[in-house]
N, C-alpha and C positions, 0 to 999 in steps of 0.2 A: 753128542747133542741130538735132540729129538728131530725126526724128519719134519715135524711141523715148523721147525725153525726156518725151513726153506721158504715159507710164506711170510716171514717177518718183514722183508722189504715192502711187500704190498700192504701189510697191515700197519706198518709204521706210517705210510702215506695216508691211509684212511684215518689213523689216529690223529694225524696232523689236521685233517679236515675237521674232525670232531672238536679238537682243541680251539681251532679258529672260531668256531661258532659258540663255544662255551666261555672262552676267556675274553677280556676286554678287547675292543676293536683295535686299540693302539698296539697290541701285541701280535696282530695278524702277520705283519711282515717278518717278525722274529721267528714265528713258528714256520712260516713257509720257506724261509731261508735255511733254518736248522734242519728241517725234516729231510731234504735230500742228502744233507751231509751225514746225518745219523744213519739213515737207511743205506747210504752208499757204503759206510763203514761196516754195517752188518752184512750187506751183500758180499763185500770183499771177504768176510770171514766164513760165510756159510755156503756160498754158491761156487761150485766148481763143475766143469764139464763131466757129465755122467751121473751126477746125483739126481735123485728123483723122489717124489712123494706119491705114494699109492694110498688111495682112500676107497674103502668098500662103501658103495651106495646102492641100496636095494640089491638087485641081482648083478650089478656092474662093478667093475674095478676101475675107478677113475684115477687119472694121473695129472692132478692140477699143476705139478711142477716137474718138468723134465728138462734139465739144463744141458744144452749143447753149445758148442763154440759160437754159433750164430746168435742164439738167444742171449748168451752171456755178454756178447759185444753190444747187443741192443739194450740190455739192462744198463750197462755202463753209460751208453749214449743218453738214455732217458733220464738218468740221474744227473748227468751234466746239464742237459736241457732244462730240467726242473730247477736246478740251482741258478742257472743263468736267468731264466724267466722270473724266478722269485726275487732275485737281486734287482732285476729291471723294474719290477712293479713295487719294490719296497717303499717308495715315497707315497704310494696310493693306499689309503686306509679304506679298503673295501673288502668285507668278508667274502662276498660272492666271488670276486675275482681270485683272491688268494685260495679259497677253498676249492673252486672249480679247477684251478691250475693243478693242485695236488691230486685231486680225484682223477683228472685227465691223465696225468703221468702214471698214476697207480694202475689205471686200466691198461695203459701201454705195457707196463712191466708185467702185468698178469698175462696178457696175450702172448708175449714173446716167450714166456716160460711154460705156457700151457701145453700139456702132452696129450690131453683128450679133448674131444670136440665139445663136450658139455661145458667144461671149464673155459675153453676158448670162447664159446658163445657168451657166457656170463661177462667175461672181461671185455669182450667185443662191444657189448651193450653199455657197459660203464663208460667206455670211450664216447659212444654216441650221446649219452645223456650229459656228461660233463662238457663235451665239446659244444653242444648247443647252449649250455649255461655260459660258456666263455663268450659266445656271440651275444647272447641276450644281456650279459652284464653291462653292456654299453648303455642300456636303458634309454633308448629313444625309439621312435617309430620305425626308422629305417632298419636298425639293428634287430628290432623285434620281428619284423617281417622276414628278414634274412635268417634269423635264428629258427623261426618256424619252418622255413623252407629247408634249411640245413637238417633239422630234426626229421622232417618227412623223408628226405633222401637216406638218412642214416637208418631210420626204421625200416625203410624198404630194403636196404642192404642187409640188415639183420634178419628180417623175415625170410628173404631169399636164401641167405646162408643157412638159417635154421631148417628150411625145407630141404636143402641139399644135404645137410648133415643127417637128418632123419631118414631120407631115402638111402643115403650111402650106408648108414648103420643097419638099416633094415635089410639091405641087399647083401652086405658082406659080414654083418655081425661085428665089425671092427669099429671101435670108438676112438682109436688113437689118431692123432693128427699126423698126416703123412701124405704121400702122393696119391692122387685120385685121377683115374682115367676119364677122358672125355668121350666115354662110350655110351652114356645114358643121361637121363635127366639129372641125376645127382651131381655129376661133374659139371654140367652146363649151368645148373643153378648156383653152385659154388663159384664158378668162374664169373657169373653175372654179379653175385653179391660182392665178391672181392673187387670186381671191376668198378662197381659204384664207389667203393671205398677208395680205390686208387685214382679214380677220375678218368675212366675210359671215355673216348669220344661219345657224344650224345647223352651220357649220364654224368658229365663233368661239370655241369652248370652250377651245382651247389658250391663248388670250389671257388670259382671266380665271383660268386655272389656273396658268400658268407665271409670268406677270409678278409677281404678289404673292409668289411663293415663291422668287424669284431671289436671287442673291447681292447684296451691296451694289453691286458694279459693274453687275450686271444691272438692279437697280432704277434706277440712274442713267441708263443709256444704251439699254436695250432699247426704250424708248418712241421712240427717235430714228430707228430704221432699218427694222425688219421691216415693220410696217404701212405706213410711209411709202413704202417701196419698192413695196409692193403698189399703193398709190394712184397713184404715179408710173407704174407699168407700165400701169395702166388709162388714164391720161392719154395715154400714147404709143400704145396699141393700140386703145382704144375711145372716143375723144372723140366726144361727141354720140350715143352709143348709147343709145336709149330704154329698153332693158331694164335699164339701171343705175338709172333713176329709182325704180321701185317697190322694187328691192332696197335702195337707199339709204334710202328712207323707212322701210321695215321695220327696217333696221339702226339707224336713229336712235331709233326708238321702242321697240325690243326691250328695252333695258336699264333703262328708266325705273323700273320697279318694283324692280329690284335696287339701283340707286343710292340709292333713297329708304329702303330697308329693311335693306340689308346692314350688319352691324356692323363688319366688318373694313374699315378705311379703305383699305388697299391694294387690296382687291377693288372698293371703291367707285370708286377712280381707274381701275382696269382697265375696269370697265363704262362709266365716263364717257368713256373713249377711243372706245367704239363710237358714242356720240352724235355726237362731232365727225367721226369717220370716215364715218358715215352721211351727214352733211351734205355732206362732200366728194364722196362717191360720187354723190349726186344732182346736184351741180354738174358733175361730169364727164359725167354723162348729158345735161345741158343742152348742154354742149360749146361755148358761145360763148367768144370771147376773154376777155370779162369774167369769166365763170364759171371758166375755166381759170386766169386770173390770180389769182382769189380762192382757188382750191384751192392753187396753188403758194405763195402768201403765207401761207395758213392752215396749211399743213404746217410752215412755219418757226415761226409763232407757237405752234402746238400743241406743237411740240418744246420750245420755251422754257418755257411755263407748266407743261406736264406733267413735264418734267425737274425743275423746281423743286419741284413737289408730291411727286413720287416720292422725290427726295433728302431732303426733309423727313421723309417717312414712314420712310426708311431710318435717319435719325438717331434718330427716335422708337423704332424697333424695336431698334436697337442699345442704347439706354439703358434702355428699359423692357421689352424682350422682348415687346412687344405693340403692335398698332395698332388694337385694339378701341376703338370710340368711347366705350363706357360705362366705360372704365377710364382715360380721359384727361381733362384739363381744365386751364385756366389756365396753359398753357405760355409764354404771351407774357411774363409777368413774369420767367421764368427764362431764356428765349431771346428777347430782344426783336428782335434782328436777323433771326433765322429767322422770327419771327412776322410782321414787316413783309414779308419776302419771300413768305411764304405768302399774306398778304392781297392783295398785288399780283397774284400768280399767279392767285388765285381771281377777282379783278376782271377779269383778262384772260380767264379761262375763261368769264365771262358777257358778254364783249365790251363792257365798259364803255368809254365814250369816254376818250381820252387814253391808251389802251393800243393796241399794234399790232394786237391781235386784233380790235378794233372795225373797223379798215379792212378786214382780210381777210374777216371774216365778212359785213360789209355788201356787199362786192363779190359774194360768192357769192349772198347773198339778193337783191340787186338783179337779178342775172342770172336767178335762179329766178323772181322776180316777173314779169319781162317775157317769160318762156317760156310754153309751152303747158300748163304744169303747172296743174291745177285750183287755184283760189284757196284752197279749204279745206285742201289739202295745204301750200300756201305758208304759211298762218297756223299750221298745226301745226308746221312747221319753225321759224318765227319764235318760237313759244312755247317752244322748247327752251332759249332763254336763261333763261326762268323756271325751268325744271328745273335748269339750271346754278346759278342763284341759290340754290335750295333745298339741293341736295347740296353745292355748293361753299362758299357763304357760311355757311349754317346749320350744316352738319354738320362742316366742316373748320375754316374760319377762326374761327367763333364758338365752336363747342362745344369744340374742342381747344385753341385758343390764347387767345381773347379773353374768354371767359366766366369766371366765378368758378370756383375749384377745387372740383368736386363729386365728385372721385374719391379723395379722401384722400391725394393726392400732396403736399399742402402741407407735411406734416410730414417729408417725406424731402428729403434734400439732392440736388439735381439738378446734376451737373457740366455745365459749359458745353461746347458743341460746339467742336472745334478750329477755330481761326481760318481755316485754309485751306479747310475744308469750308463755313464760312459765306461765304467769298469765292466759292466755287463756286456757291452759291445766288444771290449778289448779281449775278453776271454776266448770266444770262438775264433777271433782273428788270430790270436796267438797260437791256438791249436792248428789252424790252417797252415800257418807258416812253419811251425815246428815239424809237422808231418810232411811238409813239402821239402824242407831243407834236409831232414834226416829220414828219407823214405824207408830205411830199414825198420823203423818203428812200425810201419804199416804191414811189413812182411810178417811180423809176429801176430798180427791180428786177423790174417786171412782165415776165415772159418772153414773153408773147403780145401785148404792146403795146397793151392796151386803154386807153381814155381816160376811162372812167366815173369821175365824181367822187362820192365817198361821204362825205367829211368836210365835210358841210354842216350848217348850224344845224337844218334840218328833221329830218334823220336823227339827229342827236345828241339833239335834244329828244324825238323819238319813242322812242329807246332808253331815255333816262332816265325817261320817263313809264311805259314798260312795266315796267322794273325796279322803279321806285318803287312802282307799283301792286301788283306782285307781293309786294314786301316788306311793304307795308301790309296786304294781305289775309292774309299769313302771320302777321303780328304780331297781328291781330285773332283769327285762329283759335287761335293759341297761348294767348291770354288765356282762351279757353274750353276749354283743355285738348286742343285738336285739332292741336297742333304735331307735328313729327316725333317718333317714339318715340326715347327716349334710351337705353333699356336693354332688352336681351333682345328685339331685333328678330326677327320670325318668319323662319324659314329657308325660302327659296324655292329650289326646284330648277330647274336649267337643263337644257339638252339633254344634259348628261352622263348623265342617267338613260336616255336613248335609247342612247347608246354603251355604258353599263354593261349594259343589257339585251341589246344585239346582240352585244357582245364577251365578256360574262361570264355573265349569266343564261341567255340562249338557248343558247349552247354547252353549258352544264352540263345544261340540260333535255334537249337533244338526246342528250348522252351517257347520261343517265339513261334516256331512252326507248329508246335503242339497246340498252343493257344489259338492260332489261326485255324487249325483243323477242327478243334473243338467248337469254335464259333461257327464254322461252316456247317457242321452237323447239327448244332444246337439251334441255329436260326429257324429252319423249317419246323422243328419240333415246337419251338416257342410259338411260332405263328399258328401252327395247328391247334395248340392248346388254347390260344386266344380265340381262335375261330369257334372251337367247341364251346368255350365258355361264353360266347356271345348270346344275348337273350333271344335273338331271332333264329337261332339254330333250330332245325326241326325237332331234334331229339333232346332239346334243352331240358325237358321235364324229366328225362331219365336220370339227370344229375341232381334232381330235387328229392326231398323227403316224400315218400309215398304213404297214402292212407292205408290202414290195416286191411280194408276190404279189397283194395287194388292188389295188395300183396297176396291175399288169399286166392284171388282170381287167377293171377299169374302162376301160382303154385299148382292150382288145380289143372290149368292148361298144360303145364309141363308134365304132370303125372299122367294125364290123358294121352299125351303124345308118346310117352314111354310105354304105356300099356298097349297102344296100337302097334308100336314097333315090336314089342315082345310077342304079340299074337302072330304078326306076319313072319317073324323069324321061325316060329314053330311050324 
């Protein structure tokens, strides 16, 4: 089979986008559901670790496909995510959402297979464009503004990465995707560009702004690609880079106050993504095979449980036009299947044993524990499971689905969600449970070949004791009225205030100061011009038309003066 067949999965997704726009709208869902199935079958046939595609381009030899175990696992993940997302939005007849979803996953597939920086950048930008379309597809003012801000940040990431690529290639002559040292501008630019994509602190605001405001398709699949591609890029370029450890610790701790106080549950989930991503960034900084295997597997598990939770929030938003915690409650009796899916996803979010996320998270924590990271920071990262218990179990699973109806919704008739959308939630939940009950399945997927065993009675007992203790402490505190606030949580501002000041307030103040300064300088000039133009000014006649004789007289006088000066100089 031709080497060009290695690009077939990518081109099948792009062909699906074209067919969605060419064929009748009612067939959009059929195309979007069938595309990942067909592409997945082709990928299964043609993609194997070690195969690659080399293309001569001008004076360079490009490598748009270089399959390794990590990339192959991510290709499989993106196909599953595309199928789940397409299934979830199948009741929606919207070409833009179906087409953007396929293009978005196509870009993700291309990035994880790219072996050279030029191909990597092209696919990187496809993700940016299609991701912005997934936000804009909601088609209202809020989503439009958020989509534009999302696109600006993604363009900034792309430009920064391109600058780093060009500098790196110019200095080394190497265009292949691989480790880059943080010894010059090239490395730091790549780190910044990938950091924007991953959601590093201070450049994370696009994540918590755009994800909660996206279209239904965006809520379903945005969690699967953009930030995960950022983490994967860090794994390929900066494994074991110590600078990532403090960044990841800050990233994991930054959103805690927001996930515990934010009322909008879509924003709660967006902030909670930063906790998981921060833990992954720390593990990439540790850089051992165990740590990197943990990161790779946790990317998969995070996509599964976060997709489940975001899709549940999408259904709630569609039916109730809100995801505010103080306006919801008791949904499990109306949506029992969705309630079970949410509970399992939340349990995976807190790494409960018998879910796949327990294996992946314990791999990362085991690697971090045996690294040179101070133990106090290790225990801080371990305790993040407790935070996950609070915001996940208490605020989402219990408050919205399992508790009694405290929102007045019981008197309203709540229609059941379409069966195909419930099936879309059940697929990732089933995968979380299967990989947790049979952890040996994940051992075969470890791309870096580590052999660390984490599914042991000691680690399981330790996790259960920690989570149980946290739950008991919270229950006691709630009995004394110290539980999480349920209504009217305080509004906490994030770094958007900095951007708002730098991009809106400060330019307005500069324009105001400039106008004031111009007025100060212009006022005396205007007054002087008015004085000169006054009829009683002694030299007023100099500004009037002169008769020819007067002009000749003045010319003669000037020449006479020049003649005298010339004689004196001699």
